[in-house]
C-alpha positions as CSV (number, residue, x, y, z in Angstrom):
1,M,0.0,0.0,0.0
2,K,1.5,3.3,-1.1
3,M,0.8,6.5,1.0
4,S,0.4,9.8,-0.7
5,A,2.5,12.8,0.3
6,M,-0.5,14.5,1.9
7,T,-1.2,11.3,4.0
8,K,2.4,11.2,5.2
9,V,2.3,14.9,6.2
10,L,-1.0,14.3,8.1
11,V,0.4,11.3,9.9
12,A,3.6,13.2,10.9
13,V,1.6,16.2,12.2
14,G,-0.7,13.9,14.2
15,A,2.3,12.1,15.8
16,L,4.0,15.5,16.7
17,L,0.7,16.7,18.3
18,M,0.5,13.5,20.4
19,L,4.1,13.7,21.5
20,S,3.9,17.4,22.5
21,A,0.8,16.7,24.6
22,C,2.9,14.3,26.7
23,G,5.7,16.8,27.4
24,K,6.0,19.8,29.6
25,A,4.2,23.1,29.0
26,A,6.3,26.2,28.1
27,N,6.2,27.5,31.7
28,G,7.7,24.3,33.1
29,A,4.4,22.9,34.3
30,T,3.5,19.3,33.8
31,P,0.1,19.1,32.0
32,G,-2.5,18.6,34.7
33,G,0.2,19.0,37.4
34,G,-0.9,22.4,38.7
35,G,2.4,24.2,38.4
36,P,6.2,23.9,37.9
37,A,7.3,20.4,38.6
38,S,10.4,21.5,40.6
39,T,8.8,23.9,43.0
40,P,7.4,22.2,46.0
41,Q,5.0,24.4,48.0
42,P,5.6,24.4,51.8
43,T,2.8,23.1,53.9
44,V,1.1,25.9,55.8
45,Q,-0.3,25.3,59.3
46,V,-1.9,27.7,61.8
47,G,0.6,28.4,64.5
48,P,0.7,30.0,68.0
49,P,0.3,33.7,68.7
50,L,3.2,36.1,68.7
51,N,5.8,36.0,71.5
52,T,5.3,32.2,71.9
53,E,7.9,29.5,71.3
54,F,6.9,27.0,68.7
55,D,8.5,24.2,66.7
56,L,8.6,24.4,62.9
57,E,9.7,21.5,60.7
58,R,12.0,22.1,57.7
59,G,9.9,22.6,54.5
60,K,6.8,23.8,56.4
61,S,5.2,27.2,57.1
62,T,3.0,28.5,59.8
63,A,0.7,31.5,60.0
64,L,0.8,33.0,63.5
65,S,-2.7,33.0,64.9
66,D,-2.9,36.6,66.1
67,S,-1.3,38.3,63.2
68,D,-1.1,38.2,59.4
69,V,2.6,37.1,59.5
70,L,3.7,33.9,57.8
71,I,7.0,32.2,58.5
72,A,8.6,29.3,56.6
73,F,11.6,27.1,57.5
74,R,13.0,26.6,54.0
75,E,16.3,24.8,54.7
76,V,19.5,24.4,56.7
77,S,22.1,25.8,54.2
78,Q,25.1,24.8,56.2
79,D,25.6,22.8,59.4
80,S,29.1,22.5,61.0
81,R,27.7,21.8,64.5
82,C,29.6,19.2,66.6
83,K,27.6,16.0,66.5
84,P,26.9,13.9,69.6
85,G,29.8,11.7,70.5
86,Q,32.4,13.8,68.6
87,A,35.3,15.7,70.2
88,C,35.2,19.2,68.6
89,V,37.4,22.3,68.9
90,W,34.3,24.5,68.8
91,E,30.6,24.0,68.9
92,G,30.1,24.9,65.2
93,D,27.2,26.6,63.6
94,A,24.1,25.9,61.5
95,T,22.5,28.5,59.2
96,L,18.8,28.4,58.8
97,E,17.1,29.8,55.7
98,L,13.7,31.2,56.6
99,T,11.0,33.4,55.0
100,L,9.5,35.9,57.4
101,A,6.7,38.2,56.2
102,G,7.6,37.5,52.6
103,S,11.3,38.2,52.9
104,A,14.2,35.7,52.9
105,V,16.2,35.9,56.2
106,Q,18.9,33.8,57.9
107,V,19.5,32.9,61.5
108,H,22.3,30.9,63.1
109,T,22.6,28.5,66.0
110,N,25.9,29.9,67.2
111,K,25.6,33.1,69.3
112,Q,28.7,34.5,67.6
113,F,26.4,35.0,64.6
114,P,23.0,36.6,64.3
115,T,20.4,34.4,66.0
116,E,17.6,36.9,65.1
117,A,16.4,38.4,61.9
118,E,13.9,41.2,61.1
119,A,11.6,41.6,58.1
120,G,8.2,43.3,57.5
121,G,7.9,44.7,61.0
122,Y,8.5,41.4,62.7
123,K,11.5,39.7,64.3
124,V,12.2,36.0,64.5
125,S,14.6,34.5,67.1
126,L,16.0,31.0,66.9
127,V,15.8,29.2,70.3
128,K,17.2,25.9,69.1
129,L,17.6,23.5,66.2
130,D,17.4,19.7,66.8
131,V,20.5,17.6,66.0
132,P,19.3,16.3,62.6
133,G,18.4,19.9,61.6
134,V,14.8,19.1,60.9
135,V,12.9,21.0,63.7
136,A,13.6,24.6,64.7
137,T,12.2,26.2,67.8
138,L,11.4,29.8,67.1
139,V,9.8,32.9,68.5
140,V,8.3,35.7,66.4
141,R,7.4,39.1,67.8
142,K,6.8,42.6,66.5
143,A,10.0,44.5,65.8
C-alpha cells in the first residue's frame, strides 16, 4: 500500500501533536500537574500567637494565629555543629534559611552570629535547632 505525500504529512503532524501533549508546557508545568514540577510548595499550618515559642519543621510554614505574618523554614544551608559523641574544637554553627513576612532571612545556632532576623515589621529568634536539623524552635514578635 502506497501512501500519498499528503497522508504522510498528516500522519507526521498527528504524531507530533500527540508527543507534544505528553511533554511539559512552556512554563515548566507538567500538564495537569498544577504548576512547575520542581517547585514544591511548603505546607502551611496555623501556629501559635506572637511572642510564643513554637516548633517548625523544615519545609513547612506557619501563619501566626494573632497576626497576618507567615513564617517558613526553608532549609539548613550549612551545618558544622559538633555531632553527639564527637570531640570538637568549637561548637560549630548551622545556618537556617527562613522566610519571614515574605522576605528571605537567615538565623544561626551559634551566638557568635545573628540568631535573630527582622523583616516586615517582625523579628524571628532562633531558640534551638534539633541535632538532625529538621525541627527549629522559634519565637516571632513585632520588631
